[in-house]
SELUM-138034 format. One record per residue: residue number from 1; residue in three letters; x, y, z of N, C-alpha, C, O, CB in turn. Coordinates in pm, whole numbers, plus 32768, in hexadecimal, padded with zeros to 4 digits. Each point is the difference from the previous one (the first is absolute). Glycine has a CB too. Layout:
<atoms>
> NUM | ALA | X | Y | Z | X | Y | Z | X | Y | Z | X | Y | Z | X | Y | Z
...
</atoms>
This chain:
<atoms>
> 1 | MET | 72B2 | 24DA | 5092 | 8024 | 8043 | 807C | 803C | 8085 | 7FDC | 803F | 8011 | 7F98 | 7FE6 | 7F14 | 80E2
> 2 | SER | 7FC7 | 8137 | 7FDD | 8033 | 808A | 7FF1 | 8096 | 7FFE | 800D | 8037 | 7FA2 | 803B | 7EF4 | 80C1 | 8020
> 3 | GLU | 811A | 8001 | 7F72 | 808C | 800A | 8007 | 802C | 803A | 808C | 8077 | 8000 | 801F | 7F8E | 801C | 7EE2
> 4 | TYR | 7F9C | 8012 | 814F | 801F | 802F | 8087 | 7F8A | 7FF5 | 805F | 7F8F | 7FEA | 7FD6 | 8116 | 80B0 | 7FC6
> 5 | ALA | 7F75 | 7F75 | 80E3 | 7F95 | 7FFF | 8063 | 8029 | 8051 | 8072 | 8075 | 7FFA | 8026 | 7F3E | 7F28 | 7F94
> 6 | VAL | 7FF3 | 812E | 8084 | 8017 | 8052 | 8076 | 7F8A | 7FE4 | 805C | 7F8B | 800B | 7FDA | 80F8 | 80AB | 7FA6
> 7 | LYS | 7F9E | 7F26 | 80F7 | 7F98 | 7FE3 | 8068 | 8026 | 8039 | 8083 | 8076 | 8004 | 8020 | 7F4E | 7F2E | 7F6D
> 8 | LYS | 7FDD | 80FA | 80C2 | 8010 | 802D | 8086 | 8008 | 7F83 | 8056 | 7FA8 | 7FAA | 7FF4 | 7FDC | 8132 | 7FE3
> 9 | ILE | 80E1 | 7F13 | 807F | 8017 | 7F8D | 804B | 7F83 | 7FDF | 8057 | 7FD3 | 7F8D | 8005 | 8126 | 80A7 | 7FF7
> 10 | ASP | 7ED4 | 8030 | 8047 | 7F94 | 7FE6 | 805B | 7F7A | 7FE5 | 7FBC | 7F9E | 7FE6 | 8045 | 80DB | 80A6 | 805C
> 11 | GLU | 7F80 | 7F79 | 7ED8 | 7F88 | 7FDB | 7FB3 | 8012 | 7F79 | 7FBF | 7FA5 | 7FD0 | 7FBE | 8029 | 8120 | 8018
> 12 | MET | 80A3 | 7ED4 | 803A | 8017 | 7F75 | 7FC5 | 7FB4 | 7F95 | 804F | 7FEE | 8006 | 807A | 80FA | 8040 | 7F37
> 13 | GLU | 7EEC | 7F57 | 8002 | 7FC0 | 7F8D | 8041 | 805D | 7FBD | 8064 | 8076 | 7FED | 7FE2 | 7F02 | 7FF0 | 7F52
> 14 | ALA | 8058 | 7FFF | 8140 | 8055 | 7FCD | 8069 | 7FC0 | 7F88 | 8042 | 7F86 | 7FED | 7FFA | 80D7 | 80F8 | 802B
> 15 | VAL | 7FF5 | 7ECA | 801A | 7FD8 | 7F8B | 804D | 804B | 8004 | 8086 | 8048 | 805F | 801E | 7F8C | 7F16 | 7F0D
> 16 | TYR | 8019 | 8024 | 8121 | 8034 | 7FFB | 8088 | 7FD4 | 8080 | 804A | 804E | 804D | 8039 | 807A | 7F24 | 7F7D
> 17 | LEU | 7EAF | 809D | 8044 | 7FC8 | 8076 | 8046 | 8034 | 8089 | 7FDC | 8000 | 805D | 8052 | 7FE0 | 7F0A | 805D
> 18 | GLY | 8050 | 80A5 | 7ED1 | 8030 | 807C | 7FCA | 8090 | 8010 | 8003 | 8034 | 8062 | 7FCB | 7F01 | 7FFB | 8077
> 19 | ALA | 8114 | 7F46 | 7FFC | 8097 | 8011 | 8015 | 8049 | 7FE2 | 7F7D | 8067 | 803F | 7FE8 | 7F88 | 7F7C | 8110
> 20 | PHE | 7FE3 | 7FE9 | 7EB2 | 8045 | 7FD3 | 7F87 | 7FC1 | 803D | 7F89 | 7F96 | 7FD3 | 7FD5 | 80A8 | 7F5A | 8095
> 21 | LYS | 8000 | 813C | 7F5D | 7FC8 | 803D | 7F8A | 802F | 7FB6 | 7F7E | 8077 | 7FE7 | 7FEE | 7F83 | 80F8 | 8090
> 22 | ARG | 7FAB | 7F01 | 7F30 | 801F | 7FAC | 7F84 | 803F | 805E | 7F95 | 7FC8 | 8012 | 7F94 | 7F72 | 7F48 | 809B
> 23 | ALA | 8135 | 80DD | 7FF0 | 803E | 8068 | 7FA3 | 8025 | 7FC2 | 7F79 | 7FED | 8040 | 7F98 | 806F | 803E | 812F
> 24 | ARG | 7FD8 | 7F06 | 7F37 | 8025 | 7FC1 | 7F84 | 7F88 | 7FFB | 7FA2 | 800B | 802D | 7F8F | 80A4 | 7F4D | 80E9
> 25 | ALA | 7EE2 | 8051 | 7FB2 | 7F8B | 7FEF | 7FB0 | 7FC3 | 8088 | 7FDE | 7FD3 | 8014 | 7F8F | 8005 | 7F0D | 80DB
> 26 | GLU | 8025 | 813C | 7FF5 | 7FC2 | 8082 | 7FEA | 804C | 8047 | 7F8F | 7FC1 | 8044 | 7FAE | 7FF2 | 7FCA | 8146
> 27 | LEU | 80D2 | 7FE5 | 7F05 | 8050 | 8046 | 7F99 | 8012 | 7FB0 | 7F85 | 8038 | 8032 | 7F9E | 803B | 8043 | 8111
> 28 | GLY | 7F5F | 7F0D | 7F52 | 800B | 7FAF | 7F83 | 808D | 7FC5 | 7FEF | 8025 | 7FDF | 7F90 | 7F2C | 80B4 | 8006
> 29 | VAL | 8101 | 7F5D | 80D7 | 807F | 7FC9 | 7FF6 | 7FF8 | 7F69 | 7FF3 | 7FBD | 7FBC | 804E | 809D | 8104 | 8033
> 30 | GLU | 7FEC | 7F0E | 7F1C | 7FFF | 7F6B | 7FE1 | 8086 | 7FC0 | 8014 | 8006 | 7F85 | 800A | 7F48 | 80A2 | 7F53
> 31 | SER | 811B | 8022 | 80A8 | 808A | 7FC0 | 8002 | 8040 | 7FEF | 8081 | 8069 | 7FC1 | 8009 | 7FB2 | 809D | 7F27
> 32 | PHE | 7FA9 | 7FDA | 813D | 8037 | 7FEF | 808C | 7F91 | 801C | 8068 | 7F9A | 803F | 7FE4 | 8152 | 8009 | 7FCD
> 33 | GLY | 7F2C | 7F88 | 80C4 | 7FA2 | 8018 | 806C | 800F | 8093 | 8035 | 806F | 8034 | 8000 | 7F99 | 7ED1 | 803E
> 34 | LEU | 7F93 | 8137 | 7FEB | 8008 | 808B | 803B | 7F87 | 8013 | 8055 | 7F8E | 8000 | 7FD2 | 80F2 | 805E | 7F69
> 35 | GLN | 7F9D | 7FB4 | 8148 | 7F8F | 801A | 805E | 8028 | 8077 | 8055 | 8076 | 8020 | 800F | 7F40 | 7EEB | 7FF6
> 36 | VAL | 7FE7 | 8134 | 8034 | 8010 | 8060 | 806E | 7FC3 | 7FC7 | 807B | 7F8E | 7FD2 | 7FFF | 806F | 80F0 | 7F66
> 37 | ILE | 804F | 7F40 | 8106 | 7FCA | 7FC9 | 807C | 800C | 806D | 806B | 8066 | 8043 | 8012 | 7FDB | 7ECB | 7FAE
> 38 | ASP | 7F49 | 80FF | 8086 | 7FF2 | 8062 | 806E | 7FFC | 7FAE | 807E | 7FAA | 7FA9 | 800F | 7FD7 | 8104 | 7F65
> 39 | LEU | 80DE | 7F6D | 80EB | 8001 | 7FBC | 807D | 7FEA | 8065 | 8071 | 803C | 806C | 7FFB | 805B | 7EE3 | 7FA7
> 40 | PRO | 7F17 | 8093 | 80C4 | 7FEA | 805E | 8069 | 8077 | 8005 | 805F | 8054 | 7FA6 | 7FFC | 7EB7 | 8034 | 7FF0
> 41 | PRO | 8101 | 808D | 806A | 806A | 8011 | 805E | 801C | 7F7B | 8050 | 7FA4 | 7FC0 | 8034 | 801E | 813A | 7FDB
> 42 | SER | 80BA | 7EE4 | 7FF8 | 8034 | 7F91 | 8056 | 7FB9 | 7F78 | 7FE4 | 7FFD | 7FA9 | 8057 | 8037 | 8106 | 805D
> 43 | PHE | 7F93 | 7F3F | 7ED4 | 7FBC | 7F84 | 7FDA | 8061 | 7F8B | 8008 | 806F | 800B | 7FCC | 7EF4 | 8074 | 7F9E
> 44 | GLU | 8079 | 7F15 | 80D3 | 805B | 7F91 | 8010 | 7FDD | 7F86 | 7FA7 | 804B | 7F9F | 7FFE | 7FDA | 80B1 | 80EC
> 45 | ASP | 7F69 | 7FB4 | 7ECC | 7FD0 | 7F85 | 7FC3 | 8019 | 7FFB | 7F6B | 7FBF | 7FB1 | 7FBB | 7F96 | 8045 | 80F4
> 46 | TYR | 8109 | 805B | 7F1B | 802C | 7FEE | 7F72 | 8040 | 7F77 | 7FF8 | 8059 | 7FE0 | 8050 | 7FCE | 811B | 7F89
> 47 | PRO | 7FAE | 7EB4 | 7FC9 | 802F | 7F77 | 8000 | 8095 | 7FF4 | 7FDA | 802E | 8043 | 7FA3 | 7EE8 | 7F77 | 8023
> 48 | GLU | 8134 | 7FF3 | 8080 | 8089 | 7FDC | 7FD6 | 7FED | 7F9B | 7F8D | 7FAF | 7FA4 | 8009 | 80BB | 8083 | 80E5
> 49 | HIS | 7FE2 | 7FED | 7EA8 | 7FF3 | 7FA9 | 7F8B | 808C | 8000 | 7FB8 | 805B | 804D | 801E | 7EA1 | 7FE6 | 7FC8
> 50 | ASP | 810B | 7F70 | 7FB9 | 8082 | 7FF5 | 7FBD | 7FF1 | 7FF1 | 7F65 | 8065 | 8008 | 7FBA | 7FF8 | 7F8E | 811B
> 51 | HIS | 7F2E | 8055 | 7EF6 | 7FEA | 7FE8 | 7F6F | 8051 | 7F8E | 7FC5 | 801B | 8001 | 7F88 | 7FB5 | 80ED | 8066
> 52 | ALA | 8057 | 7EB1 | 8062 | 804A | 7F8E | 7FCB | 7FAC | 7FAD | 7F9E | 8037 | 7FBE | 7FA8 | 804E | 803C | 812C
> 53 | GLU | 7EF6 | 8008 | 7F3C | 7FAD | 7FB0 | 7FAF | 7FE7 | 803A | 7F75 | 7FE0 | 7FB5 | 7FA4 | 7FBA | 7FFB | 812C
> 54 | ASP | 8076 | 80D5 | 7F1F | 7FE5 | 8041 | 7F7E | 807D | 8042 | 7FC2 | 7FFA | 8033 | 7F90 | 7F1D | 7FF4 | 80BE
> 55 | GLY | 8158 | 7FD7 | 7FFB | 807D | 803B | 7FC6 | 8008 | 8098 | 7FF7 | 805B | 8038 | 7FC3 | 7FB0 | 7EFC | 7FBD
> 56 | GLN | 7F93 | 810D | 80BE | 7FFB | 8091 | 7FF7 | 8063 | 804B | 805A | 800B | 7FE4 | 8078 | 7F08 | 7FFE | 7F4E
> 57 | GLU | 8135 | 807D | 8000 | 804B | 8061 | 8055 | 7FAC | 807C | 800D | 7FAE | 801D | 7FA9 | 8134 | 7F8B | 800E
> 58 | GLU | 7F31 | 80A2 | 80B5 | 7FB9 | 807C | 8017 | 8055 | 8075 | 8026 | 8066 | 7FEF | 8043 | 7EE2 | 7F88 | 7FFD
> 59 | VAL | 8090 | 80FF | 7F97 | 8039 | 807F | 802A | 7F9D | 8048 | 8057 | 7F8C | 800D | 7FD8 | 80FD | 8002 | 7F58
> 60 | PHE | 7F9A | 8020 | 8142 | 7FA7 | 804C | 805F | 8033 | 808F | 8005 | 8078 | 8019 | 800F | 7F53 | 7F16 | 8080
> 61 | MET | 7FD3 | 8133 | 7F63 | 801B | 808E | 7FFF | 7F96 | 8042 | 8059 | 7F88 | 7FEF | 7FEA | 80E1 | 800A | 7F2A
> 62 | ALA | 7FC0 | 804F | 814B | 7F9F | 804B | 8056 | 7FE4 | 8087 | 7FBB | 805F | 8043 | 7FD7 | 7FF6 | 7F4C | 8105
> 63 | ILE | 7F32 | 8098 | 7F18 | 7FDF | 8081 | 7FC9 | 7FC3 | 805C | 8068 | 7FF3 | 8079 | 7FEA | 7FED | 7F1A | 7F3A
> 64 | ARG | 7FFC | 8036 | 814A | 7FC9 | 8055 | 806D | 8014 | 7FB0 | 8089 | 7FE7 | 7F88 | 8007 | 7F66 | 80EB | 7F55
> 65 | GLY | 80DD | 7FD2 | 8107 | 8017 | 7FC2 | 8084 | 807E | 7FB2 | 7FF9 | 8056 | 801F | 7FAE | 7EB7 | 7FD5 | 8085
> 66 | GLY | 8101 | 7FA7 | 8021 | 807B | 7FB5 | 8005 | 7FF2 | 7F8E | 8061 | 7F97 | 7FEC | 803D | 80EC | 80DF | 7F89
> 67 | GLY | 7FE9 | 7EEA | 8047 | 8004 | 7F89 | 8056 | 807F | 7FB2 | 7FDF | 8068 | 803C | 7FE4 | 7E99 | 7FB8 | 802A
> 68 | GLU | 80F7 | 7F8E | 7FF5 | 8075 | 7FAE | 7FE7 | 7FCE | 7F88 | 7FA4 | 7F8A | 7FDF | 7FFD | 80EB | 8065 | 80EB
> 69 | ILE | 7FE8 | 7F81 | 7ED2 | 7FF0 | 7F7C | 7FB9 | 8063 | 7F9A | 803D | 8079 | 8015 | 8009 | 7F3F | 8061 | 7F1B
> 70 | GLU | 800F | 7F24 | 8102 | 8059 | 7F90 | 803C | 8014 | 7FA0 | 7F8F | 7FA3 | 7FCC | 7FC3 | 8005 | 8047 | 8130
> 71 | ILE | 80DD | 7FD7 | 7EF5 | 8028 | 7FA4 | 7F9C | 805A | 7F91 | 803D | 806A | 801C | 8037 | 7F84 | 809E | 7F1C
> 72 | ASP | 7FE6 | 7ECE | 80A2 | 8044 | 7F90 | 8040 | 802B | 801E | 808F | 8070 | 7FDF | 8028 | 7FDE | 7FDD | 7EF9
> 73 | GLY | 7F56 | 8085 | 8131 | 8019 | 801A | 8087 | 804C | 8082 | 8022 | 800F | 8024 | 8075 | 7FEC | 7EEB | 7F9C
> 74 | GLN | 8034 | 8135 | 7F8A | 8040 | 8084 | 8017 | 7FA6 | 8074 | 7FD0 | 7FC6 | 7FFC | 7F94 | 811D | 7F97 | 8051
> 75 | ARG | 7F14 | 80D6 | 8070 | 7FAA | 806D | 7FDE | 804F | 8076 | 7FC2 | 8070 | 8021 | 8027 | 7EF5 | 7F97 | 8094
> 76 | PHE | 8059 | 8082 | 7EE5 | 8039 | 8073 | 7FB2 | 7F95 | 806D | 7FFB | 7F89 | 7FE1 | 8006 | 810F | 7F86 | 7F68
> 77 | PRO | 7F90 | 811A | 8086 | 7FA1 | 806D | 7FF4 | 7FB1 | 7FEE | 7F80 | 8036 | 7FD2 | 7F9C | 805F | 80C8 | 80E7
> 78 | LEU | 7EEC | 7F8B | 7F80 | 7FA6 | 800A | 7F8D | 7FB5 | 8082 | 8007 | 7F98 | 8009 | 8041 | 8051 | 7EFE | 7FB3
> 79 | ASP | 8049 | 815D | 7FCB | 7FC3 | 8082 | 8004 | 801B | 8044 | 7F7C | 8043 | 7FC3 | 7FAC | 7FD7 | 804D | 814E
> 80 | PRO | 7FB5 | 806B | 7EEB | 8014 | 8040 | 7F7E | 8092 | 800F | 7FD0 | 8017 | 801D | 7F8B | 7F19 | 8059 | 80AA
> 81 | ASP | 8136 | 7F77 | 802A | 8088 | 8009 | 7FD9 | 8041 | 7F79 | 7FE8 | 8074 | 7FFC | 7FD7 | 7F94 | 80D4 | 80A6
> 82 | HIS | 7FB1 | 7EBE | 7F9B | 8039 | 7F7E | 7FF3 | 7F9C | 7FA7 | 7FA9 | 7F86 | 8011 | 8003 | 80FA | 800A | 80E5
> 83 | MET | 7FBC | 7F89 | 7ECE | 7FB2 | 7F99 | 7FB7 | 8049 | 7F7F | 8012 | 8077 | 7FFD | 8021 | 7F2F | 80A7 | 7F33
> 84 | ALA | 800F | 7EEC | 8097 | 8043 | 7F80 | 801A | 7FD0 | 7F9C | 7F90 | 7F8C | 7FFF | 7FD7 | 8081 | 802E | 8130
> 85 | ARG | 8056 | 7F7E | 7ECA | 7FDD | 7F9A | 7FA8 | 8014 | 7F77 | 8047 | 8066 | 7FEB | 8041 | 7FD8 | 80AA | 7EF9
> 86 | VAL | 7F66 | 7F14 | 80BA | 800A | 7F80 | 8040 | 7FE9 | 7F90 | 7F9C | 7F9B | 7FFD | 7FBB | 8018 | 806A | 811B
> 87 | ALA | 80AA | 7F40 | 7F22 | 7FFB | 7F91 | 7FA0 | 7F9E | 7F95 | 8027 | 7FDC | 7FF7 | 8075 | 810D | 8036 | 7F55
> 88 | SER | 7EEC | 7F83 | 7FDA | 7FA7 | 7F98 | 8017 | 8042 | 7F9E | 805C | 8078 | 7FE9 | 7FF5 | 7F1B | 803A | 7F2F
> 89 | GLY | 801F | 7F9E | 813D | 803A | 7FA5 | 8060 | 803A | 803E | 8079 | 802B | 7FB9 | 805B | 7FFF | 7FBD | 7EEE
> 90 | THR | 7FD8 | 810D | 80BD | 8033 | 804A | 8071 | 7F8A | 8036 | 8054 | 7FAA | 8046 | 7FC9 | 8128 | 7FF8 | 7FB3
> 91 | LYS | 7F27 | 7FA5 | 8104 | 7F91 | 802F | 8053 | 8006 | 8097 | 8012 | 8069 | 803D | 800F | 7F92 | 7EE6 | 8068
> 92 | ARG | 7F8E | 8115 | 7F86 | 7FEC | 808E | 8014 | 7F83 | 801D | 8049 | 7F9E | 7FB8 | 7FF3 | 80DC | 8073 | 7F43
> 93 | LYS | 7F87 | 8041 | 811C | 7F8D | 802A | 804B | 800D | 8097 | 801A | 806B | 8031 | 8023 | 7F7D | 7EE8 | 8048
> 94 | VAL | 7FAB | 812F | 7F82 | 7FFE | 8090 | 8011 | 7FCC | 8028 | 808B | 7F9F | 7FC5 | 802F | 8040 | 8052 | 7ED9
> 95 | TRP | 805C | 804A | 8139 | 7FDC | 8030 | 8083 | 7FEB | 8099 | 7FF2 | 8063 | 8049 | 8007 | 8021 | 7EFA | 8073
> 96 | PRO | 7F03 | 80F1 | 7F74 | 7FE8 | 808B | 7FF8 | 8019 | 8045 | 808C | 7FE8 | 7FC8 | 806B | 7F6F | 800A | 7ED8
> 97 | GLY | 80DD | 80AC | 80B1 | 8016 | 8050 | 8079 | 7F89 | 803F | 803C | 7F90 | 7FDF | 7FD9 | 8145 | 8049 | 7FCF
> 98 | PRO | 7F3B | 8030 | 80B4 | 7F94 | 8041 | 8047 | 7FA9 | 8058 | 7FA6 | 7F8E | 801D | 8024 | 8101 | 7FDC | 80A5
> 99 | GLU | 7FA4 | 8030 | 7EC5 | 7FB1 | 8055 | 7FA4 | 7FBA | 7FB3 | 7F93 | 7FBA | 803A | 7FAC | 80E4 | 8079 | 8083
> 100 | GLY | 7F76 | 7EC5 | 7FD2 | 7FC4 | 7FAA | 7F98 | 805F | 8006 | 7F8A | 806A | 803F | 8001 | 7EA3 | 7FEA | 804C
> 101 | LEU | 80C5 | 7F8F | 7F49 | 8059 | 7FEE | 7F87 | 7FA8 | 7FF0 | 7F80 | 7FA2 | 7FB0 | 7FFD | 8115 | 7FDE | 8095
> 102 | ARG | 7F6A | 80BE | 7F07 | 7FCB | 7FE4 | 7F7F | 8075 | 7FDA | 7FAB | 805D | 804F | 7FF2 | 7EDF | 8050 | 8028
> 103 | MET | 80C5 | 7EEA | 7FAC | 806D | 7FD2 | 7FB0 | 7FD3 | 7FCE | 7F76 | 7F8E | 7FD6 | 7FEC | 80E8 | 7FF0 | 80E7
> 104 | VAL | 7FE4 | 8040 | 7ED4 | 7FF0 | 7FC3 | 7F78 | 8056 | 7F86 | 7FFE | 8074 | 7FFF | 8027 | 7F5D | 80DE | 7F65
> 105 | ILE | 7FEC | 7EB6 | 8040 | 8051 | 7F84 | 7FF0 | 7FFA | 7FDB | 7F6D | 7F96 | 7FF6 | 7FC1 | 803B | 7FB5 | 812F
> 106 | VAL | 80A9 | 8041 | 7EDC | 800B | 7FD7 | 7F72 | 8038 | 7F74 | 8002 | 8061 | 7FE8 | 8048 | 7FC3 | 8106 | 7F5F
> 107 | GLY | 7FA4 | 7EB2 | 800E | 8030 | 7F79 | 8000 | 8002 | 7FC0 | 7F71 | 7FB6 | 8027 | 7FA5 | 7FF3 | 7FC8 | 8148
> 108 | GLY | 80AA | 7FB3 | 7F08 | 8005 | 7FB4 | 7F83 | 805D | 7F86 | 800D | 8049 | 7FF3 | 8062 | 7F89 | 80E2 | 7F1F
> 109 | VAL | 8029 | 7ED3 | 801C | 8052 | 7F88 | 8006 | 8074 | 8015 | 7FA4 | 7FEB | 800F | 7F87 | 7F50 | 7F5C | 80AF
> 110 | PRO | 8143 | 8097 | 7FFD | 8072 | 8019 | 7FAB | 8005 | 7FA3 | 7F8C | 7FFA | 7F86 | 8013 | 807D | 80CD | 80AE
> 111 | GLY | 7F93 | 7FE2 | 7EC6 | 8009 | 7FAF | 7F88 | 7F7E | 7FBA | 7FD7 | 8002 | 7FB7 | 7F9D | 80E8 | 8029 | 80A0
> 112 | GLY | 7EA8 | 8032 | 8008 | 7F89 | 7FB8 | 7FE2 | 7F8E | 805D | 7FE8 | 8007 | 8076 | 8021 | 804B | 7ECF | 8063
> 113 | PRO | 7F40 | 8086 | 7F41 | 7F8D | 8052 | 7FE6 | 7FB6 | 8021 | 8088 | 8004 | 7FB3 | 805F | 7FE6 | 7FE3 | 7EB4
> 114 | TYR | 7FD7 | 80DC | 80ED | 7FAF | 8023 | 807A | 7F77 | 7FC1 | 7FF4 | 7FC1 | 8006 | 7F96 | 80B9 | 80D6 | 8087
> 115 | GLU | 7F57 | 7EE8 | 804D | 7F76 | 7FCA | 8008 | 7FBD | 8040 | 8075 | 8025 | 7FE7 | 8073 | 801C | 7F3D | 7F25
> 116 | ALA | 7F5F | 812D | 804E | 7FBC | 804B | 8065 | 7FB1 | 7FA1 | 805C | 7FAF | 7FB1 | 7FD0 | 8045 | 8117 | 7F93
> 117 | PRO | 8022 | 7F41 | 8123 | 7FB0 | 7FAB | 805C | 7F71 | 8035 | 8004 | 7FEA | 8076 | 7FE3 | 80E4 | 7F54 | 80AC
> 118 | ALA | 7ECF | 7FE2 | 7F93 | 7F73 | 8026 | 7FFF | 7FE8 | 8072 | 805B | 7FAD | 8055 | 7FE0 | 8012 | 7EC6 | 7FEA
> 119 | ILE | 8085 | 80EE | 80A7 | 7FE4 | 8070 | 8060 | 801E | 8086 | 7FC6 | 7FCD | 8064 | 8033 | 8064 | 7F05 | 8086
> 120 | SER | 8021 | 80A2 | 7EDF | 8023 | 807D | 7FC1 | 7FA1 | 802B | 7F91 | 800C | 806F | 7FCB | 80DB | 7F5D | 806F
> 121 | LYS | 7EB6 | 7FDA | 7FA2 | 7FAD | 801E | 7F8D | 7F7E | 8047 | 802C | 7FC6 | 7FDD | 8067 | 809D | 7F5B | 7F1E
> 122 | LEU | 7F73 | 8126 | 802F | 7F87 | 804D | 8017 | 7F85 | 7FA8 | 800C | 7FEB | 7FA6 | 7FB0 | 807D | 8116 | 7FD6
> 123 | GLY | 7F4B | 7F5F | 80DD | 7F83 | 7FB4 | 8011 | 800A | 7F84 | 8054 | 7F9A | 7FC8 | 8027 | 8027 | 808E | 7F03
> 124 | GLU | 80BA | 7F7D | 80F4 | 800D | 7F86 | 8059 | 7FD2 | 8021 | 8088 | 8011 | 8071 | 802C | 80B0 | 7F39 | 7F53
> 125 | PRO | 7F06 | 7FF8 | 80C5 | 7FC7 | 801B | 8088 | 8072 | 8021 | 8066 | 8072 | 7FD5 | 7FF3 | 7ECA | 7F8B | 7FDA
> 126 | ASP | 809B | 80ED | 8095 | 805C | 8022 | 8072 | 8000 | 7F8C | 8060 | 7F97 | 7FDC | 8035 | 803E | 811D | 7FB5
> 127 | PRO | 80A2 | 7ECA | 802F | 8001 | 7F8E | 805C | 7FDB | 8025 | 8091 | 7FE7 | 7FA9 | 8052 | 80C6 | 7FF2 | 7F1A
> 128 | MET | 7F51 | 80DE | 80B0 | 7FE0 | 8032 | 8088 | 7F68 | 8018 | 8015 | 7FD1 | 8016 | 8070 | 8115 | 8056 | 7F95
> 129 | ARG | 7ECF | 7F8F | 7F88 | 7F74 | 8012 | 800A | 7FB8 | 7F78 | 7FE4 | 8019 | 7FC2 | 7F99 | 8002 | 8135 | 8022
> 130 | SER | 7F92 | 7EDF | 8099 | 7FB6 | 7F82 | 7FE8 | 7F76 | 8015 | 7FCD | 7FB8 | 7F9F | 7FE8 | 80CB | 7FFB | 80C8
</atoms>
């Protein structure tokens, strides 16, 4: 593997109809999860989840647009001036604002090895396309 990788986000392989960029795999990252997610304005269907089953904590960073992140029922700003860390087992849901949201999500299991989920691997099918 090369000692570095540089990729244009909009040219990365994506699933979920283009919303989920496989940044981790495109850059060759093996030690932690890394994805870029594009959500349209006021999108309400980002799934609430908690990662209790895999022990993963996540950090959310907006790089374009903004909105809110709901953590255990409380909403916080998610924009280029704010970032959030959410522990495993804690419910989280993202609410993009009227301009939409491009965010980077970094994840890993504290003290454990990173195991990439199939959805983040290059060439895996898009669950939104039948």
